[in-house]
N, C-alpha and C positions, 0 to 999 in steps of 0.2 A: 586140450591145450593147443593143438594145431588149429582147431576151429577158432579159438580166441585170437591166436596170432594172425590168422587170415582176416578176422574181423578188424583187428587193429590196423592192418595194412589197408583194408578197404575204406576205413574211416579216416585214414591219415590225410592231413591237409596237403601233404607233399605227394599224394598218390598220382601216378602217371595215368594217361587215358586208359591203358590196359588194366589199371587197378580200380577203375570206377565201379561202384556198386552194381552188381548184376541186376538189381531191381530197376536201375535206370536205363538198361539196355532194351532196345526193341526186339521182340522175338523174331525169328526167321519168318519168311513169307508163309511157309507151310504152317508154322506155329500160329501166325495171325489168322490164317484161314481156319485152322482148327478151333481157335478161341471164338471167332465170329460165328462159326457153325454151331458150336456148343451153346453160345448165348441164344441163338435163334431157337433151338430146340427147348431150352429152358423156358423161354418166353411162351412157347406153344404148349408147354406142360407135357412134352413127349420125351421119353427117355431114349437116348441113342448111346451106344457103347463107344468107348474110346477108339476101338478098332474101326468102327464104322466112320466116326468123325475123321479119323486120320486118313482113312481110305478115300473119302470124298475130298479132303484137303489136298491130298497128293494128286488125285485125278484133275482137279481144277488147276493146280499149280503146273503140272506137266503139260496140260493142254494149252496153257497160256504162256508158257516159257520157252516155246520153240523159237528158232532163230528168225522166223518170219514175223513174229509179233513184236513190233516196235512201239506201238501205241496200245493196242488191245491186249495188254499183258495184265499181270496180277495187280500192279499198282493202279491200273484203271478201275478195278473192282473196289479197291480201298478208297479211291478218290470219290467215286459216285455213291458210296454207302456211308461216307463220313457224316456223322451226326444224325443218321437215320436209324431209328430204333423200331422199325416195323419188321417182324420176322419173315412174313411172307415176301415183302418187297426185297429184303436183303438176301434171302435164299434165292429168289429169282435173279437178282443181280449177280450172285456168285456163279450161277450156271449159265447166264444168258450168252456169254461169248466162249463157252468151252469148245464149241465147234465153229471153226472159221475156215471151211473147206476151200473156199475160193482163194484165200490167202495162203493157207498152209500147204495146199496142193495135195495133201494125202491125210489119212487118219493114222493115229498111233495104234499100236497093238491093242491097247485097252479100248480105245474108241471103236475100233473095228469089231471087237467082241460085242460091244454094246449095240452097235448099229448094223450088224452084219446083214440082217434080213432086208434092210432098206437098200443096200448096195448090191444085193443079189440080182442076177439077170432076170429072174421071174418078176414080171411087172405088176402082178396082182398082189395086194397087201393081204395079210392074214386077218380076216374080219373077226376071228376069235380073240385076237390080241386087243383086249379092251382098252389098255392104256394108249396104244398106238392109234386106235380109232378115236379115242377121246381127244388126243392131240390133233388129229386130222380135223375133227369137228371144230375145235377152238380156232385153228388157223384157217379153216376153210380150204384145206389142201387135201386132195384125195388121189393125186397122180404121183407115182413114185419118182418120176423124173423131176417133177416140181419139188418134191420133198428133198431130193438130193441137192438141189440148187438153193435151198433156203437154210441159211446157217442157223437162224433163230429156231426154226422147226426142229432141226437136228439137235440143237442144244436142249430144247424142251423134251424131246424123247430121251435124251441122255439123263436129264434131271428126273423124269418120271421113273425110268428103269433103275436108277440108282437109289431113289428115295421110297420106292413103292413098299418096301418092307417095314417102314416106320411111319409113313404118313398115309392118311385115308384119301379117298378119291376127291372129295371136295377141296381139301387142302392142296393136293396136287393140281387140281384144275385152276385154283387161284394163282398158283405159281406159274402155270402155263400161260394164263392170261397176261400176267406181268411180263413174261418173256416175249410173248407175241407183240406186246405194245412197244418193244424196243426196235421193231423194224422201222427204219427212219425214212423221212422225207416222202410220205405217201400223199397223193392228192385226194380230193373228194371224188367219190365214185360217180358214174354216169347218172345214177338215180338220186344224186345229191346227198349221199351218206358219207360221213367222215369215217376214217379207219376205226375210231372208237365206237361209232354207231354199229358198224359191222361186227366188231368184237362183242358188243353187247348182245346182238342177235345170235352170234355163234355160241356164247356161253349159256344163253337161255336154252338154246337147242341142246347143248351138251348136258345141261342139268336135267332136261326131260328124258333124253335118250339113256343116260347113264345113272339116272335116279340119284342125282347129287343132293336133291332137296335144298337147293339154294333159293331163298326168297328174293323178292325184288330189291330190298335194301342191301342184301348181301352181294347181289350181282353188281349193283351200282357202285358199291364201295370197292369191289374188286377192280372194276374198270378204272376207278379213280386212282387206285394204287398203281395200276399199270401206267397211267398217265404220269404220275409222279416219278416213277422209275425212268420212263422214256425221257422226260425232261432233264433228269439228272444225267442221263447217258449222253445227251447233246448239250450239256450245260455250258460248255465253253463258248458256244455261239451267243449266249445271253450275258456274258461278262463284259465289263468295261476295260479289261486288260488287253490292249491290242497286241502287245508282244506275246502274251500268253496264248492268245487265239492263233497267231501265226506259228508259234512253237508247236501247238497241237497239229496244225495243218502240215507242218514240215515233218513231224514224226510219223504221219500217215504215208508219206511218199514211198518209203521202202516197203511198206506193206502191200501197196497196190502196184508197185513197180519193182519186181524182184531183182532186176538188174542192179538197182542201187544198193542192194545188200552186199554186193561185191565191192566193198568200200574202196579198194585200191585200183580197180581196173574197169570201172564202168565207162562207157564211151560218152562223148559229148552229146551225141544224138539221143542216147538213153535218158540223160538228164533233161535235155530239152523237151523230149516227148513227155516226160513226167510233169514238167512245168506246164506244158501245153494242155495236158488233160486236167490238171488241177485248176488252171485258169478257166477252162471251159465249165468246170463244175461250179465255180464261184459265180460265173455269169448266169448259169442255168438256175441255181437254187434261189428260191424265194423265201423270205422270212416266215411267211404264213405256213410253209410246209415243214418247219423245223419243230415248233413246240405244239403241245397238245393240251386239250382240256376236256373235261366231261362233266356236264351238269354243275358248273360253278367251281370246279376244282381243276386247276387253280382259278382264281378270280379273273374276270375280264381285264381288270386293271393290271394284274400281275403279268398276264399274257401280253398285253399291249407293251409293257415295259421290256419284256424279254424280246419281243419282235423288233422293238426300236433298236436295242443294242445289237441284235442279229443283223439288222439292216446296215448299221454302221460297220460292224465287223466284216460283212460281205463286201462292202465298198472298199474298206482297207485291203481286204484280200484281193479284190480285183485289181486295184492299182499296184499293189505289191507284185502280183503275178505278172501284170503287164511289164513292169520294169525288169523283173527276173527273166521273162521270156525274151525281151529285147536283148538283154545282155547275153543270155545263153545262145540265142540265135546268132548274135555277132560272133561269139566264139566258134560256133559250128560253121559259120560262113568262112571264117579264117581257115579252119581245118579243111573245108571242102575245096577251096581254091588253091591250097598249098600242098595237096596230096591226098585228101580224103579224110573221112571220119577217123577219130583216134581217141585213145583214153583221155579223159579229162585231165589227168595228172600230167600228161605230156605238155599241155598248154598252161596249166596253172601251178604246177609243182605238186609235190606230195602233200597230203594232209599233215598238219603239224602233229608231231609226237614228242613225248617227253624225252629230253636228252638228245634229240636229233634236230639239227637245224639245216634246212636246205633252202634253195632258192624258191621263192613263191612269187607269182605274178603280181600280187598286191604290193610287193615291195618296189615294183617298177612303175606303178600307176600314179597318175596325178591325184591329189586329194580331192574328194568331191566338194564342190563349192557352188555358190550361186552368184557368180560374177555378173552375169547379165541382169540388169535391173528389171527388165520386163519378165524374165523367167522367174526371178526371185519373188516378184510381186504376185505372179500367178500361182506359185507354189504356196506362199505363205498366206494368201487370202483364203485358201481352202484348208480347213482343219485336217481332213483325212489325207490330202496330198502332202501337207506339211509333216504329219505323223509318219507317213510312209517314207518320205525322204530321210527323216531322222533315223528311222529303224534301219533303212538300207545302209546309211552311213555309219551308224554306231553299232548295229548288229541286233539280231534277235535276242531273246532272253536266255535260251538254252543252247548248249552245245549240241552238235549233230555229228554222228559218226561219218557221214558221207559228204559234209559240206561245212564250210566255215560260217560263223555267225554273221560277219559283215558281208556286204555285197558291194565292193568298191566300184566295179564296172557299172552295175545297175544305178548306183547313186550318182556316179559321174554322168551317165547318160541322162538321167532325170534332171540333174543340175544344168546340163547343156540344152536339153530339148524342152523341158517342162512336161507336165502330164499330157497335155493335148498333143505335143510333138511325138511323144512315145506312142500314143494311140494311133496317130495318123500313119506312122511308119509300119506298125503292125497291121493296120487295115489295108494299106496299099501294096504290101509285099507278101509273097508266099513264104512262110517260114517252116511249115510242117506239113508234108515232108519237104526237105530241102535238097535240091540238086546243085551241081557245080554251077549251072547257069543261073538259077535263082539265087544262089549264094553271092555271086558276083553282083547281080542286080541289087541285092539287099545292101551290100557294102556301099555301092554307089548311091543309094538312097539316103545314107547317113551323111552328116556333115564331114567334109574331107579332113578337117583338122582332128576330129574325133577318131576317125579310122587310123590316122597317122600316129596319134598318141598311144592308142591301144596296141596297134601292131608293133610299135617300137618296144613296148613293154613285153609283149609275147616273145619277141625275138631274143630276149635275154634268157628265156626259160625253155622254149621249144627248140632245143639245140639242133635236132635233126631236120627241122624245117627252116633253119636260119637262112639258107640260100633262097628258098622260095619266098620267104617273107621279105627278104631284101628286095627282090624283084617287085613284089606287091607294093612295098613302100615307095620304090622309085616311080611306079605307075601313079600312085596317089600324090606324090610330090609334084609330078608334072601337072596333074589335074589341079592341085592347089595353086601353083603359079599361074596357070591359065585363068583360074577364077579371080586371082588378084589383078591380073592384067585387064580382065573384063570389067572389074569394079572401077579401076582407074579410068578406063575409057568412058564409063558411064558418068563418072564424076566430072 
């Protein structure tokens, strides 16, 4: 009777969200991992117990749910395996980011138990450990120090040691190949071999040494699977969603800059350095280093299209980071000449929170516009520059814990200076590291009216710097009047 009553409630047209059918609700992350793992083993025709599946799901979940993981978390796994029904590839995807030592800074208790021998002071590896030796052969890594510094290698060892009781060596080797393939942005070797060619050589050697009995077709197919996983892993570079691409880039900032994880108290210099490094990465990375293929998989046409989109995304990223670097450098310059580096919130106000309204710098800034006809023409004639200006003004797609979506100062600067003006100031001035001397020179390199408008806005928020900012504003007012007099004389 009670079950019938519950059923009537769940089917009711007036049911509240809390009364919606349980069948329509998504399982927990651990539940989704359990179901995904279970499906993989069913496809392989191998039986794994519920206890084993749950244990692996918990390991993956706890490894990728620590506070340092802002992008390489469990959702990343679900994103890159969506619609992919290959059990080897999916298992590799599930384990490929379990260890991210450079970002996490340490190992969990369970990870330490699994990888204890690799982190022991003894530098020689145990040659009797066949799985570790097979992993070394696949990756071409034989030095313990190099092992410790390679997240994919450590993730592969984790997968091998967790799955060895249910999967045979050839299957583990295939998973290991797919994990190795996710090492990103690798150039062609000095002898002209691609990373995929080197992986092909390594798996052939592993098959011989460890008696895997993998024939040529099986080896080629395995490398092709690794390529498919690798391309899924960096798939955002090949999409035509510019906001989405920048959202991913932004979510990586707290992972590689731990200072930004302290949402309420990171300094302006911390943020500026993070932007400076990401900008350098976008200028360094070449589209041909991003996506992979092996013997026609994916096709040449598919790779060409991915590289084309990657080139556009990198160009958008470069211009966006140029604007953000100029804006954050301006904020840092104001801080340096009025008393020194300080928490970002002192100058911009606290990050918005529900139910709490406080002063924010953006409330005191001019709206970004394109008043100057020449600047407007230069921005709108370039598709990427126009897209970047619109994203700066309207905001990225996703919210961020450490930053607002909109970039009012950056948009205002681009609107005043244009893309080329932004690049010139960054080229002609030292912005990182910034001293009080270089900060003052940087501010004087900007249009005087721009400095005055931004400084006036900051004066309303940075209460403790109000006197110093007032003196700075007077200095630039004097400069502004002198410039007007000079223009009148010239006229």
